[in-house]
N, C-alpha and C positions, 0 to 999 in steps of 0.2 A: 746392375750385375756383373761383378768386375767380369776382363776377357780371361780367354785360358790361360796364357803365359803368367796373369796377375793372381789368380786359383790357384795356378802350380808354385809362386813364391808365399803365398801363404802356405798352403797344403806343408811345403817342406818347411817352414818355419817352424808351424803349429809340430811336427815328428822332432824334433831340433829341441821344442820347449819340452816333449813329453819324453824326451831320449828313448824313442820307438824308431826300430829299423824297419822303415816302410821305403820300398820300391813304388815309387808314381806309376801308372799305365793311365795313357790317354785311350779312350771307349768312347761310341758313340752313346747321344743321350739317349735315354734320361740318365742322369749321375756323370758326375765331373771324372772321378778315376777310380780305377782299381788298382787295391793297395794290395802288394803282395809282402809278406813278411817271411821269415825261416818256417814259420808254422801254420800260414792260412794268408787267406785271399778276400778281402770284401769291398765292400763299396763303400766309398767317399761321397759327399755333396757338402759344396760349400758356399755359403751365401754370407751376405755383406751384411750388416747392421748400420743404423746409422740417429744420430742424434736427434732428427725429424722426423716427422710423421712422413711416410712413404703414401704418393698419390699415383696416379695412373701411369707414370712416366717413372717413377723408382723418386728417390730422394731428390727436392728441391736442391739442399745445401751442396749433395753430390753434383746435380748438375751443372748446379754456377760453377763448382769447382773445375769441373771438366771443360766450358766453356774457356776458362780464362785457363786453362793449362793450352787449351791449343791454342789460343791468340799467342800466350808466349812461346809456344813453337813455333807458329807462323814469322813473329817476330824475330827470331834467330835466323831463320832460313831467309829470310829476306835483309835479315844485316848481313851476313856473309855472301850471301848472292852478290851484295854492294858492295864486297871487298873488304867488311870490316876485319879487323887483326882479330885473333884469337880471344875471347873475351869469356869472365864469368858473370853473370848479374841478377841481382836479387831486386826485385819490384816491390815497392808499400805504394800504396794508395790506390786509385780507382787506374783500372787497366781493362780497356775491349776493342773491340774492331774502329771501334769512332774514334781513339787515338790513339792507335799506334803508329800510324802514321809518322802525326808528327813525333813519337815518341823516336821512333826508328831515324829519324832526321837528324833529331838532337845527339844522340847515342854514337851516330857515323861521323858528328862535327866535334865530340867531345872523346871519343875514345882514346885513354893511354897510350900514346907512344912506346912507352918502355915498361915490363913488369914491373909489378912496385908495390904498393900501398893501397886500399879502397880507394878510387873517387866516387866521389856522392855528385848526382847529376839533376838538376831542378827541371824535368820535363813536364809537360804540361799533366796536370792533375796524377802525378806520381813522381815518386822519387825512385833513382835508379843509382844501385850502390854496383859500381865496376872495379875490376880488375884486371890487366892485361896480366895474360897467359903468355907462356913461353912460347914460340912456334909451333912447339912439335905437340901441341894441343889444336889442331886441324879441327875446324867448326867445333869447337865445344858446344855444346849446347843444353847442356843441365842445366840452363836458368831455372828461377824459381819466383813466386810469386808469394812475400811473406805473411800477406793479409790471410791466407788459406792455412798459415800452420803455424798460428798464434797462439788459438783458442785455449781454454779452460778444461779440463779434464773433468766430467761427470760422472755420475755413477749409473750404471746402466739398471733400470728397473725391472721389476718380474714381469708386467704388461708388454716393454718392448722384447724382453726374451719370446716371450711366449708367445707373439704375433709371427714373431721371424719363424719361429717353429711351427708355429698352425699353416704359414704358407707353404711348406714343404711337405706338411701332414698329408696333401690329395696326394701325392704324387708317391707315397710309399709303398703304396702295390704294387705298382709300376718299379720301384728300386728293389722291391722283392723278389720279382720274375729273374733278376740277375745271379744275386746275393743273398745268403739266407743274412748274412750282418752287415749292415746299413750304420755308419757313423755318419753324425752331421756335425759339421764345424764352423759354428756363426762365427766373422770377422769383424772387431769394430778395428778399422785403421787410422790408430793416434797418430800416424803421419798428417794428415788433414784434420780440419776442421769439424769436417762432417763426421767424423768416425770417433770423436775424442770421447771414447766412453772407458770405465774400468768396471770392474765387480766389486761392489760394494762387501756380498755376503753370499753363500751358499743361498740360492732362491729354493720355493716352491714351485717346480713346475709339472704343469701334466704333459707324461712323454707319450704318443702315439705310438709308438715301437721301433725307434731308433736304439742301437746296442748302446749307443756311445752320443753324448751331445755334451761339444766342447764349444765354451767362449773363450775368443782370444782375442786378448786387445793387441793388437800388435802393434811394436814389434817384441813387447815387455813380457805378457803372461799368457798363462792358459790355464784353464781349470774345466774339469768335466763338473755339468752342472744338470745332468741326468738325474729324473726322478726312478730312485730304486727300489 
């Protein structure tokens, strides 16, 4: 499950794509947000949907991406603690805690001295594409792992959508203690391989009682897939 900040980003993007005048209000669980419009209040639940089958801890693909993202973030932190100049960096290959120390040493030794074109570094098990940034970009750390972002889009299946809906159906009675109307937002975050899903056509789904069920292929499109 996405953290609260990410859930808000998804909900705000959904409102933009729907051209809806939503004001998001944080509320205690259950439910992620209260939505206020000029004419009503309702509850919104946000749930991510992934390309692989979820297990007890969630999506294995998303878990792997999160581990790599943590490694990249930690690498950036150590790089700047070592006195490295401002740098943008992209990694392609194999990057983990096992080789991050060796990669760090190579980056410190090979960091470009001046802003300019991208420099390609052959580090242990990974290529690093580095660009020196102006000194005003203090501790710039929006570094990325390319492998997790370059997969192919595929169509989400009806069973995958139905499974995600069913996982939230059991909480619907609790949600409706707070609001008469509940909308469900299913999000495939196509910025990462774990969420590279699009809607091929309007599926036939069983709706347990949500007012609207939206499927958003973030950041490009949103569709109401509710069974009417």
